[in-house]
Backbone as XML, in Angstrom:
<?xml version="1.0"?>
<chain id="A" units="angstrom">
  <residue number="1" name="MET">
    <atom name="N" x="35.183" y="-11.924" z="-13.918"/>
    <atom name="CA" x="36.003" y="-12.317" z="-12.985"/>
    <atom name="C" x="35.382" y="-11.174" z="-11.657"/>
  </residue>
  <residue number="2" name="THR">
    <atom name="N" x="34.631" y="-10.458" z="-12.725"/>
    <atom name="CA" x="33.890" y="-9.499" z="-11.421"/>
    <atom name="C" x="32.575" y="-10.365" z="-11.122"/>
  </residue>
  <residue number="3" name="ASP">
    <atom name="N" x="31.770" y="-11.335" z="-12.398"/>
    <atom name="CA" x="30.810" y="-11.786" z="-11.151"/>
    <atom name="C" x="31.449" y="-12.930" z="-10.190"/>
  </residue>
  <residue number="4" name="LEU">
    <atom name="N" x="32.643" y="-13.200" z="-10.331"/>
    <atom name="CA" x="33.105" y="-14.565" z="-9.560"/>
    <atom name="C" x="33.340" y="-13.695" z="-7.922"/>
  </residue>
  <residue number="5" name="LEU">
    <atom name="N" x="33.740" y="-12.356" z="-8.122"/>
    <atom name="CA" x="33.593" y="-11.535" z="-6.558"/>
    <atom name="C" x="32.690" y="-11.638" z="-6.188"/>
  </residue>
  <residue number="6" name="LYS">
    <atom name="N" x="31.317" y="-10.583" z="-6.778"/>
    <atom name="CA" x="29.948" y="-10.753" z="-6.431"/>
    <atom name="C" x="29.430" y="-11.847" z="-5.883"/>
  </residue>
  <residue number="7" name="THR">
    <atom name="N" x="29.545" y="-13.152" z="-6.539"/>
    <atom name="CA" x="28.916" y="-14.097" z="-5.992"/>
    <atom name="C" x="29.856" y="-14.359" z="-5.022"/>
  </residue>
  <residue number="8" name="LEU">
    <atom name="N" x="31.137" y="-14.419" z="-4.635"/>
    <atom name="CA" x="31.191" y="-14.973" z="-3.169"/>
    <atom name="C" x="30.932" y="-13.246" z="-2.637"/>
  </residue>
  <residue number="9" name="ALA">
    <atom name="N" x="30.750" y="-12.413" z="-2.743"/>
    <atom name="CA" x="30.270" y="-11.273" z="-1.770"/>
    <atom name="C" x="28.745" y="-11.708" z="-1.292"/>
  </residue>
  <residue number="10" name="SER">
    <atom name="N" x="27.877" y="-11.811" z="-2.473"/>
    <atom name="CA" x="26.443" y="-12.111" z="-1.725"/>
    <atom name="C" x="26.564" y="-13.509" z="-0.978"/>
  </residue>
  <residue number="11" name="GLU">
    <atom name="N" x="27.434" y="-14.411" z="-1.021"/>
    <atom name="CA" x="27.725" y="-15.758" z="-0.413"/>
    <atom name="C" x="27.912" y="-15.221" z="1.195"/>
  </residue>
  <residue number="12" name="GLN">
    <atom name="N" x="28.617" y="-14.482" z="1.449"/>
    <atom name="CA" x="29.156" y="-13.953" z="3.081"/>
    <atom name="C" x="28.094" y="-12.841" z="3.388"/>
  </residue>
  <residue number="13" name="MET">
    <atom name="N" x="27.573" y="-12.571" z="2.198"/>
    <atom name="CA" x="26.417" y="-11.498" z="3.214"/>
    <atom name="C" x="25.388" y="-11.847" z="4.007"/>
  </residue>
  <residue number="14" name="LYS">
    <atom name="N" x="25.077" y="-11.324" z="5.219"/>
    <atom name="CA" x="24.264" y="-11.893" z="6.256"/>
    <atom name="C" x="22.491" y="-11.410" z="5.146"/>
  </residue>
  <residue number="15" name="ALA">
    <atom name="N" x="21.988" y="-11.742" z="5.164"/>
    <atom name="CA" x="20.380" y="-11.306" z="5.039"/>
    <atom name="C" x="19.215" y="-10.914" z="6.493"/>
  </residue>
  <residue number="16" name="ASP">
    <atom name="N" x="19.606" y="-11.357" z="7.097"/>
    <atom name="CA" x="18.726" y="-11.250" z="8.566"/>
    <atom name="C" x="18.866" y="-9.843" z="9.395"/>
  </residue>
  <residue number="17" name="LEU">
    <atom name="N" x="19.891" y="-9.053" z="8.905"/>
    <atom name="CA" x="19.894" y="-7.700" z="9.690"/>
    <atom name="C" x="19.058" y="-6.786" z="9.779"/>
  </residue>
  <residue number="18" name="PRO">
    <atom name="N" x="19.053" y="-5.711" z="10.498"/>
    <atom name="CA" x="17.666" y="-5.042" z="11.037"/>
    <atom name="C" x="18.462" y="-3.792" z="10.086"/>
  </residue>
  <residue number="19" name="GLU">
    <atom name="N" x="17.331" y="-2.542" z="9.720"/>
    <atom name="CA" x="18.160" y="-1.883" z="9.410"/>
    <atom name="C" x="18.435" y="-0.570" z="10.688"/>
  </residue>
  <residue number="20" name="VAL">
    <atom name="N" x="19.577" y="-0.222" z="10.261"/>
    <atom name="CA" x="20.693" y="0.690" z="11.577"/>
    <atom name="C" x="20.720" y="1.458" z="11.382"/>
  </residue>
  <residue number="21" name="ARG">
    <atom name="N" x="20.595" y="2.944" z="11.783"/>
    <atom name="CA" x="20.972" y="4.396" z="11.441"/>
    <atom name="C" x="21.869" y="5.032" z="13.037"/>
  </residue>
  <residue number="22" name="PRO">
    <atom name="N" x="22.413" y="5.924" z="12.638"/>
    <atom name="CA" x="23.083" y="6.906" z="13.838"/>
    <atom name="C" x="21.700" y="7.204" z="14.191"/>
  </residue>
  <residue number="23" name="GLY">
    <atom name="N" x="22.071" y="6.996" z="15.622"/>
    <atom name="CA" x="21.183" y="7.542" z="16.865"/>
    <atom name="C" x="20.885" y="6.444" z="17.524"/>
  </residue>
  <residue number="24" name="ASP">
    <atom name="N" x="20.271" y="4.987" z="17.015"/>
    <atom name="CA" x="19.922" y="4.095" z="17.196"/>
    <atom name="C" x="20.321" y="3.295" z="17.824"/>
  </residue>
  <residue number="25" name="THR">
    <atom name="N" x="20.056" y="2.847" z="19.456"/>
    <atom name="CA" x="20.400" y="1.953" z="20.324"/>
    <atom name="C" x="20.285" y="0.566" z="19.865"/>
  </residue>
  <residue number="26" name="VAL">
    <atom name="N" x="21.613" y="-0.494" z="19.802"/>
    <atom name="CA" x="21.745" y="-1.522" z="19.324"/>
    <atom name="C" x="22.723" y="-2.422" z="20.399"/>
  </residue>
  <residue number="27" name="ARG">
    <atom name="N" x="22.047" y="-3.949" z="20.229"/>
    <atom name="CA" x="23.068" y="-4.808" z="20.880"/>
    <atom name="C" x="23.489" y="-5.788" z="20.339"/>
  </residue>
  <residue number="28" name="VAL">
    <atom name="N" x="24.888" y="-5.446" z="20.069"/>
    <atom name="CA" x="25.594" y="-6.779" z="19.505"/>
    <atom name="C" x="26.401" y="-7.680" z="19.658"/>
  </residue>
  <residue number="29" name="SER">
    <atom name="N" x="25.847" y="-9.279" z="19.504"/>
    <atom name="CA" x="26.194" y="-10.240" z="20.147"/>
    <atom name="C" x="27.403" y="-10.398" z="19.142"/>
  </residue>
  <residue number="30" name="VAL">
    <atom name="N" x="28.308" y="-10.689" z="20.120"/>
    <atom name="CA" x="29.667" y="-10.740" z="19.102"/>
    <atom name="C" x="29.899" y="-11.934" z="19.632"/>
  </residue>
  <residue number="31" name="ARG">
    <atom name="N" x="31.033" y="-13.036" z="18.629"/>
    <atom name="CA" x="31.750" y="-14.270" z="19.262"/>
    <atom name="C" x="33.017" y="-13.844" z="19.648"/>
  </residue>
  <residue number="32" name="VAL">
    <atom name="N" x="33.402" y="-14.812" z="20.638"/>
    <atom name="CA" x="34.281" y="-14.147" z="21.658"/>
    <atom name="C" x="35.373" y="-15.429" z="21.434"/>
  </residue>
  <residue number="33" name="VAL">
    <atom name="N" x="36.187" y="-15.769" z="21.287"/>
    <atom name="CA" x="36.863" y="-17.099" z="21.074"/>
    <atom name="C" x="38.164" y="-16.560" z="22.557"/>
  </residue>
  <residue number="34" name="GLU">
    <atom name="N" x="38.279" y="-17.920" z="23.256"/>
    <atom name="CA" x="39.479" y="-17.684" z="24.421"/>
    <atom name="C" x="39.796" y="-18.949" z="24.593"/>
  </residue>
  <residue number="35" name="GLY">
    <atom name="N" x="41.067" y="-18.425" z="24.022"/>
    <atom name="CA" x="41.759" y="-20.334" z="23.947"/>
    <atom name="C" x="40.887" y="-21.494" z="23.170"/>
  </residue>
  <residue number="36" name="THR">
    <atom name="N" x="40.691" y="-22.243" z="23.908"/>
    <atom name="CA" x="39.638" y="-23.283" z="23.117"/>
    <atom name="C" x="37.919" y="-23.443" z="23.223"/>
  </residue>
  <residue number="37" name="ARG">
    <atom name="N" x="37.527" y="-22.253" z="24.297"/>
    <atom name="CA" x="36.385" y="-22.177" z="24.237"/>
    <atom name="C" x="36.004" y="-20.779" z="23.658"/>
  </residue>
  <residue number="38" name="GLU">
    <atom name="N" x="35.146" y="-20.670" z="23.592"/>
    <atom name="CA" x="34.151" y="-19.958" z="22.727"/>
    <atom name="C" x="32.635" y="-19.305" z="23.297"/>
  </residue>
  <residue number="39" name="ARG">
    <atom name="N" x="32.250" y="-17.959" z="23.533"/>
    <atom name="CA" x="31.421" y="-17.376" z="23.680"/>
    <atom name="C" x="31.076" y="-16.474" z="23.692"/>
  </residue>
  <residue number="40" name="LEU">
    <atom name="N" x="29.894" y="-15.772" z="23.780"/>
    <atom name="CA" x="28.556" y="-15.186" z="23.250"/>
    <atom name="C" x="29.421" y="-13.222" z="23.765"/>
  </residue>
  <residue number="41" name="GLN">
    <atom name="N" x="29.107" y="-12.658" z="23.583"/>
    <atom name="CA" x="29.348" y="-11.655" z="24.113"/>
    <atom name="C" x="28.527" y="-10.113" z="23.529"/>
  </residue>
  <residue number="42" name="ASN">
    <atom name="N" x="27.924" y="-9.498" z="24.585"/>
    <atom name="CA" x="26.749" y="-8.408" z="24.122"/>
    <atom name="C" x="27.718" y="-7.118" z="24.439"/>
  </residue>
  <residue number="43" name="PHE">
    <atom name="N" x="27.298" y="-6.655" z="23.334"/>
    <atom name="CA" x="27.756" y="-4.965" z="23.500"/>
    <atom name="C" x="27.022" y="-3.737" z="23.432"/>
  </residue>
  <residue number="44" name="GLU">
    <atom name="N" x="26.100" y="-3.135" z="23.584"/>
    <atom name="CA" x="24.853" y="-2.804" z="23.624"/>
    <atom name="C" x="25.068" y="-0.693" z="23.904"/>
  </residue>
  <residue number="45" name="GLY">
    <atom name="N" x="25.101" y="-0.016" z="22.852"/>
    <atom name="CA" x="25.406" y="1.156" z="23.044"/>
    <atom name="C" x="25.022" y="1.929" z="21.981"/>
  </residue>
  <residue number="46" name="THR">
    <atom name="N" x="24.960" y="2.855" z="21.820"/>
    <atom name="CA" x="24.149" y="3.987" z="21.051"/>
    <atom name="C" x="25.675" y="3.908" z="19.401"/>
  </residue>
  <residue number="47" name="VAL">
    <atom name="N" x="24.955" y="3.829" z="18.503"/>
    <atom name="CA" x="25.336" y="3.838" z="16.887"/>
    <atom name="C" x="25.969" y="5.459" z="16.576"/>
  </residue>
  <residue number="48" name="LEU">
    <atom name="N" x="27.483" y="5.320" z="16.670"/>
    <atom name="CA" x="27.693" y="6.814" z="16.171"/>
    <atom name="C" x="27.445" y="7.125" z="15.153"/>
  </residue>
  <residue number="49" name="ARG">
    <atom name="N" x="28.218" y="5.683" z="14.026"/>
    <atom name="CA" x="28.074" y="6.355" z="12.271"/>
    <atom name="C" x="28.114" y="4.634" z="11.691"/>
  </residue>
  <residue number="50" name="CYS">
    <atom name="N" x="27.877" y="5.033" z="10.556"/>
    <atom name="CA" x="27.319" y="3.875" z="9.651"/>
    <atom name="C" x="28.104" y="3.748" z="8.608"/>
  </residue>
  <residue number="51" name="ARG">
    <atom name="N" x="29.410" y="3.153" z="7.979"/>
    <atom name="CA" x="29.684" y="3.435" z="6.980"/>
    <atom name="C" x="30.280" y="2.293" z="6.050"/>
  </residue>
  <residue number="52" name="GLY">
    <atom name="N" x="30.280" y="2.570" z="4.945"/>
    <atom name="CA" x="30.799" y="1.142" z="3.794"/>
    <atom name="C" x="29.272" y="0.889" z="3.056"/>
  </residue>
  <residue number="53" name="GLY">
    <atom name="N" x="29.579" y="0.265" z="2.575"/>
    <atom name="CA" x="27.794" y="-0.935" z="1.672"/>
    <atom name="C" x="28.329" y="-2.367" z="1.133"/>
  </residue>
  <residue number="54" name="GLY">
    <atom name="N" x="27.346" y="-3.024" z="1.266"/>
    <atom name="CA" x="27.910" y="-3.854" z="0.716"/>
    <atom name="C" x="28.625" y="-5.098" z="1.962"/>
  </residue>
  <residue number="55" name="LEU">
    <atom name="N" x="29.058" y="-5.719" z="1.519"/>
    <atom name="CA" x="30.383" y="-6.485" z="2.203"/>
    <atom name="C" x="31.191" y="-6.057" z="3.251"/>
  </residue>
  <residue number="56" name="ASP">
    <atom name="N" x="31.459" y="-5.099" z="3.283"/>
    <atom name="CA" x="32.269" y="-3.882" z="3.974"/>
    <atom name="C" x="31.391" y="-3.018" z="4.607"/>
  </residue>
  <residue number="57" name="ALA">
    <atom name="N" x="30.120" y="-3.046" z="4.923"/>
    <atom name="CA" x="29.681" y="-2.211" z="5.594"/>
    <atom name="C" x="29.787" y="-2.296" z="7.358"/>
  </residue>
  <residue number="58" name="ASN">
    <atom name="N" x="30.124" y="-1.136" z="8.155"/>
    <atom name="CA" x="30.572" y="-1.232" z="9.274"/>
    <atom name="C" x="29.585" y="-0.200" z="9.987"/>
  </residue>
  <residue number="59" name="ILE">
    <atom name="N" x="29.467" y="-0.257" z="11.689"/>
    <atom name="CA" x="28.707" y="0.186" z="12.596"/>
    <atom name="C" x="30.222" y="0.470" z="13.598"/>
  </residue>
  <residue number="60" name="THR">
    <atom name="N" x="29.736" y="1.805" z="14.254"/>
    <atom name="CA" x="30.655" y="2.291" z="15.019"/>
    <atom name="C" x="29.736" y="2.295" z="16.600"/>
  </residue>
  <residue number="61" name="VAL">
    <atom name="N" x="29.997" y="1.631" z="17.626"/>
    <atom name="CA" x="28.838" y="1.632" z="18.882"/>
    <atom name="C" x="29.551" y="2.396" z="19.812"/>
  </residue>
  <residue number="62" name="ARG">
    <atom name="N" x="29.088" y="3.114" z="20.404"/>
    <atom name="CA" x="29.973" y="3.913" z="21.774"/>
    <atom name="C" x="28.805" y="3.651" z="22.807"/>
  </residue>
  <residue number="63" name="ARG">
    <atom name="N" x="29.460" y="3.157" z="23.746"/>
    <atom name="CA" x="28.835" y="2.781" z="25.391"/>
    <atom name="C" x="29.447" y="3.276" z="26.381"/>
  </residue>
  <residue number="64" name="ILE">
    <atom name="N" x="29.194" y="3.533" z="27.462"/>
    <atom name="CA" x="29.581" y="4.204" z="28.853"/>
    <atom name="C" x="29.725" y="3.339" z="29.939"/>
  </residue>
  <residue number="65" name="ALA">
    <atom name="N" x="31.109" y="2.374" z="29.862"/>
    <atom name="CA" x="31.272" y="1.537" z="31.042"/>
    <atom name="C" x="32.210" y="1.716" z="32.002"/>
  </residue>
  <residue number="66" name="SER">
    <atom name="N" x="31.478" y="1.884" z="33.474"/>
    <atom name="CA" x="32.151" y="1.997" z="34.848"/>
    <atom name="C" x="32.637" y="3.683" z="34.262"/>
  </residue>
  <residue number="67" name="GLY">
    <atom name="N" x="32.215" y="4.482" z="33.632"/>
    <atom name="CA" x="32.668" y="6.104" z="34.001"/>
    <atom name="C" x="33.362" y="6.348" z="32.660"/>
  </residue>
  <residue number="68" name="ILE">
    <atom name="N" x="33.545" y="5.393" z="31.864"/>
    <atom name="CA" x="34.597" y="5.203" z="30.374"/>
    <atom name="C" x="33.856" y="5.014" z="29.384"/>
  </residue>
  <residue number="69" name="GLY">
    <atom name="N" x="34.107" y="5.826" z="28.401"/>
    <atom name="CA" x="33.454" y="5.934" z="27.359"/>
    <atom name="C" x="34.379" y="4.770" z="26.417"/>
  </residue>
  <residue number="70" name="VAL">
    <atom name="N" x="33.539" y="3.809" z="25.723"/>
    <atom name="CA" x="34.097" y="2.706" z="25.208"/>
    <atom name="C" x="33.602" y="2.880" z="23.608"/>
  </residue>
  <residue number="71" name="GLU">
    <atom name="N" x="34.467" y="2.683" z="22.656"/>
    <atom name="CA" x="33.491" y="2.609" z="20.978"/>
    <atom name="C" x="34.402" y="1.364" z="20.702"/>
  </residue>
  <residue number="72" name="ARG">
    <atom name="N" x="33.240" y="0.854" z="19.821"/>
    <atom name="CA" x="34.339" y="-0.708" z="19.363"/>
    <atom name="C" x="33.361" y="-0.236" z="17.546"/>
  </residue>
  <residue number="73" name="THR">
    <atom name="N" x="34.188" y="-0.555" z="16.992"/>
    <atom name="CA" x="33.343" y="-0.697" z="15.204"/>
    <atom name="C" x="33.990" y="-2.726" z="14.481"/>
  </residue>
  <residue number="74" name="PHE">
    <atom name="N" x="32.079" y="-2.572" z="14.653"/>
    <atom name="CA" x="31.957" y="-3.692" z="14.127"/>
    <atom name="C" x="31.308" y="-3.731" z="12.718"/>
  </residue>
  <residue number="75" name="MET">
    <atom name="N" x="32.244" y="-5.000" z="11.568"/>
    <atom name="CA" x="32.307" y="-5.224" z="10.350"/>
    <atom name="C" x="30.575" y="-5.897" z="10.430"/>
  </residue>
  <residue number="76" name="VAL">
    <atom name="N" x="29.746" y="-5.501" z="9.878"/>
    <atom name="CA" x="28.347" y="-5.871" z="9.682"/>
    <atom name="C" x="28.262" y="-7.538" z="9.541"/>
  </residue>
  <residue number="77" name="HIS">
    <atom name="N" x="29.175" y="-7.657" z="8.205"/>
    <atom name="CA" x="28.690" y="-8.970" z="7.989"/>
    <atom name="C" x="29.615" y="-9.943" z="8.010"/>
  </residue>
  <residue number="78" name="SER">
    <atom name="N" x="30.592" y="-9.625" z="9.161"/>
    <atom name="CA" x="32.006" y="-10.716" z="9.713"/>
    <atom name="C" x="31.012" y="-11.594" z="10.310"/>
  </residue>
  <residue number="79" name="PRO">
    <atom name="N" x="31.741" y="-13.115" z="10.185"/>
    <atom name="CA" x="31.504" y="-14.192" z="11.018"/>
    <atom name="C" x="31.446" y="-14.384" z="12.652"/>
  </residue>
  <residue number="80" name="ARG">
    <atom name="N" x="31.893" y="-13.284" z="12.972"/>
    <atom name="CA" x="32.222" y="-13.102" z="14.573"/>
    <atom name="C" x="31.062" y="-12.116" z="14.653"/>
  </residue>
  <residue number="81" name="VAL">
    <atom name="N" x="30.170" y="-11.351" z="14.248"/>
    <atom name="CA" x="29.269" y="-10.986" z="14.474"/>
    <atom name="C" x="27.794" y="-11.617" z="14.199"/>
  </residue>
  <residue number="82" name="GLU">
    <atom name="N" x="27.515" y="-12.020" z="15.905"/>
    <atom name="CA" x="26.394" y="-13.033" z="15.681"/>
    <atom name="C" x="24.988" y="-12.230" z="15.207"/>
  </residue>
  <residue number="83" name="LYS">
    <atom name="N" x="24.200" y="-11.442" z="15.965"/>
    <atom name="CA" x="23.365" y="-10.832" z="15.657"/>
    <atom name="C" x="23.352" y="-9.221" z="15.982"/>
  </residue>
  <residue number="84" name="ILE">
    <atom name="N" x="22.882" y="-8.472" z="15.726"/>
    <atom name="CA" x="22.278" y="-7.484" z="15.992"/>
    <atom name="C" x="21.209" y="-7.071" z="15.868"/>
  </residue>
  <residue number="85" name="GLU">
    <atom name="N" x="20.607" y="-6.514" z="17.303"/>
    <atom name="CA" x="19.651" y="-6.055" z="18.011"/>
    <atom name="C" x="19.410" y="-4.904" z="18.208"/>
  </residue>
  <residue number="86" name="VAL">
    <atom name="N" x="17.899" y="-4.180" z="17.380"/>
    <atom name="CA" x="17.823" y="-2.690" z="17.753"/>
    <atom name="C" x="17.034" y="-2.504" z="19.006"/>
  </residue>
  <residue number="87" name="VAL">
    <atom name="N" x="17.521" y="-2.073" z="19.734"/>
    <atom name="CA" x="16.849" y="-1.777" z="21.303"/>
    <atom name="C" x="16.010" y="-0.735" z="20.861"/>
  </residue>
  <residue number="88" name="ARG">
    <atom name="N" x="16.272" y="0.624" z="19.964"/>
    <atom name="CA" x="15.259" y="1.929" z="20.258"/>
    <atom name="C" x="15.814" y="2.548" z="19.548"/>
  </residue>
  <residue number="89" name="HIS">
    <atom name="N" x="14.922" y="3.010" z="18.912"/>
    <atom name="CA" x="15.426" y="3.803" z="17.188"/>
    <atom name="C" x="15.763" y="5.831" z="17.803"/>
  </residue>
  <residue number="90" name="GLY">
    <atom name="N" x="16.636" y="5.962" z="17.731"/>
    <atom name="CA" x="16.857" y="7.595" z="17.981"/>
    <atom name="C" x="16.657" y="8.762" z="16.587"/>
  </residue>
  <residue number="91" name="HIS">
    <atom name="N" x="16.331" y="9.672" z="16.896"/>
    <atom name="CA" x="16.149" y="10.700" z="16.233"/>
    <atom name="C" x="17.026" y="11.672" z="16.386"/>
  </residue>
  <residue number="92" name="VAL">
    <atom name="N" x="17.830" y="11.724" z="14.829"/>
    <atom name="CA" x="19.332" y="12.530" z="15.087"/>
    <atom name="C" x="18.946" y="13.892" z="13.614"/>
  </residue>
  <residue number="93" name="ARG">
    <atom name="N" x="20.243" y="14.206" z="13.368"/>
    <atom name="CA" x="19.819" y="14.849" z="11.899"/>
    <atom name="C" x="21.271" y="15.196" z="11.398"/>
  </residue>
  <residue number="94" name="ARG">
    <atom name="N" x="22.015" y="13.667" z="12.119"/>
    <atom name="CA" x="23.731" y="14.161" z="11.171"/>
    <atom name="C" x="24.028" y="12.372" z="11.347"/>
  </residue>
  <residue number="95" name="ALA">
    <atom name="N" x="25.182" y="12.261" z="10.642"/>
    <atom name="CA" x="25.121" y="11.023" z="9.767"/>
    <atom name="C" x="26.665" y="10.570" z="10.653"/>
  </residue>
  <residue number="96" name="ALA">
    <atom name="N" x="27.013" y="11.460" z="11.441"/>
    <atom name="CA" x="27.909" y="11.009" z="12.604"/>
    <atom name="C" x="28.194" y="11.108" z="13.960"/>
  </residue>
  <residue number="97" name="LEU">
    <atom name="N" x="27.625" y="10.963" z="15.000"/>
    <atom name="CA" x="27.241" y="11.551" z="16.155"/>
    <atom name="C" x="28.615" y="12.561" z="16.650"/>
  </residue>
  <residue number="98" name="TYR">
    <atom name="N" x="29.610" y="12.702" z="16.284"/>
    <atom name="CA" x="31.295" y="12.312" z="17.297"/>
    <atom name="C" x="30.951" y="13.729" z="18.553"/>
  </residue>
  <residue number="99" name="PHE">
    <atom name="N" x="29.899" y="14.346" z="18.502"/>
    <atom name="CA" x="29.909" y="15.550" z="19.231"/>
    <atom name="C" x="29.179" y="14.909" z="20.612"/>
  </residue>
  <residue number="100" name="LEU">
    <atom name="N" x="28.732" y="13.342" z="20.569"/>
    <atom name="CA" x="28.507" y="12.714" z="21.693"/>
    <atom name="C" x="29.788" y="12.225" z="22.863"/>
  </residue>
  <residue number="101" name="ARG">
    <atom name="N" x="30.721" y="11.948" z="21.946"/>
    <atom name="CA" x="31.787" y="11.779" z="22.579"/>
    <atom name="C" x="32.509" y="13.267" z="24.097"/>
  </residue>
  <residue number="102" name="ASP">
    <atom name="N" x="31.568" y="14.280" z="23.674"/>
    <atom name="CA" x="32.209" y="15.450" z="24.516"/>
    <atom name="C" x="30.992" y="15.264" z="25.559"/>
  </residue>
  <residue number="103" name="ARG">
    <atom name="N" x="30.131" y="14.904" z="25.476"/>
    <atom name="CA" x="28.547" y="14.681" z="26.592"/>
    <atom name="C" x="28.753" y="13.749" z="27.318"/>
  </residue>
  <residue number="104" name="VAL">
    <atom name="N" x="28.652" y="14.098" z="28.518"/>
    <atom name="CA" x="28.439" y="12.577" z="29.540"/>
    <atom name="C" x="26.683" y="12.928" z="30.356"/>
  </residue>
  <residue number="105" name="GLY">
    <atom name="N" x="26.192" y="11.565" z="30.671"/>
    <atom name="CA" x="24.867" y="11.646" z="31.499"/>
    <atom name="C" x="23.701" y="12.109" z="30.588"/>
  </residue>
  <residue number="106" name="LYS">
    <atom name="N" x="23.300" y="13.537" z="31.088"/>
    <atom name="CA" x="21.920" y="13.353" z="30.253"/>
    <atom name="C" x="21.813" y="14.576" z="28.930"/>
  </residue>
  <residue number="107" name="GLY">
    <atom name="N" x="22.862" y="15.039" z="29.250"/>
    <atom name="CA" x="23.365" y="15.507" z="27.735"/>
    <atom name="C" x="23.495" y="15.076" z="26.899"/>
  </residue>
  <residue number="108" name="ALA">
    <atom name="N" x="23.662" y="13.646" z="27.050"/>
    <atom name="CA" x="24.221" y="12.698" z="25.713"/>
    <atom name="C" x="22.799" y="11.699" z="25.340"/>
  </residue>
  <residue number="109" name="THR">
    <atom name="N" x="21.796" y="12.084" z="26.138"/>
    <atom name="CA" x="20.497" y="11.373" z="25.598"/>
    <atom name="C" x="19.632" y="11.808" z="23.860"/>
  </residue>
  <residue number="110" name="ILE">
    <atom name="N" x="19.757" y="10.813" z="23.741"/>
    <atom name="CA" x="19.158" y="11.279" z="22.321"/>
    <atom name="C" x="17.495" y="10.678" z="22.071"/>
  </residue>
  <residue number="111" name="ARG">
    <atom name="N" x="16.760" y="11.572" z="21.423"/>
    <atom name="CA" x="15.099" y="11.651" z="21.204"/>
    <atom name="C" x="15.087" y="10.339" z="20.694"/>
  </residue>
  <residue number="112" name="GLU">
    <atom name="N" x="13.910" y="9.714" z="21.054"/>
    <atom name="CA" x="13.520" y="8.183" z="20.333"/>
    <atom name="C" x="12.532" y="8.711" z="19.339"/>
  </residue>
  <residue number="113" name="ARG">
    <atom name="N" x="12.559" y="8.403" z="18.051"/>
    <atom name="CA" x="12.027" y="8.707" z="16.696"/>
    <atom name="C" x="10.647" y="7.987" z="16.889"/>
  </residue>
  <residue number="114" name="LYS">
    <atom name="N" x="9.435" y="9.294" z="16.454"/>
    <atom name="CA" x="8.241" y="8.505" z="16.281"/>
    <atom name="C" x="8.111" y="7.335" z="15.466"/>
  </residue>
  <residue number="115" name="ARG">
    <atom name="N" x="7.099" y="6.274" z="15.872"/>
    <atom name="CA" x="6.881" y="4.891" z="14.978"/>
    <atom name="C" x="6.318" y="5.303" z="13.139"/>
  </residue>
  <residue number="116" name="GLY">
    <atom name="N" x="6.180" y="6.640" z="12.927"/>
    <atom name="CA" x="5.395" y="7.414" z="11.441"/>
    <atom name="C" x="7.198" y="7.157" z="10.912"/>
  </residue>
  <residue number="117" name="ASN">
    <atom name="N" x="8.331" y="7.936" z="11.981"/>
    <atom name="CA" x="9.172" y="8.483" z="11.012"/>
    <atom name="C" x="10.251" y="7.265" z="10.843"/>
  </residue>
  <residue number="118" name="LEU">
    <atom name="N" x="10.181" y="6.369" z="9.268"/>
    <atom name="CA" x="11.261" y="5.548" z="9.875"/>
    <atom name="C" x="11.964" y="6.248" z="8.228"/>
  </residue>
</chain>
């Protein structure tokens, strides 16, 4: 029984995903269905947290849209998520960056990670 679950999970997992960590700026392409039409919508923002592992892995991404903070949680291996691109790597010392919710503008900037520190 567990072998069957493992094979089903491994079939649905994506192999071409980049390593995403909190503080990174990512662009997530999501497949949006509107009636009979289907299109790709990009959501670019800072990764606040990464949770779960394996097939249940998800990331929470935050961006400021029209002066309002918008957060979306994406199931990384979902068929709706077309691709995830890392725009820049950020250097943070926390696993969950909830303190960014209280900050706006320059106070919410995150240092860029140096090339050697992966």
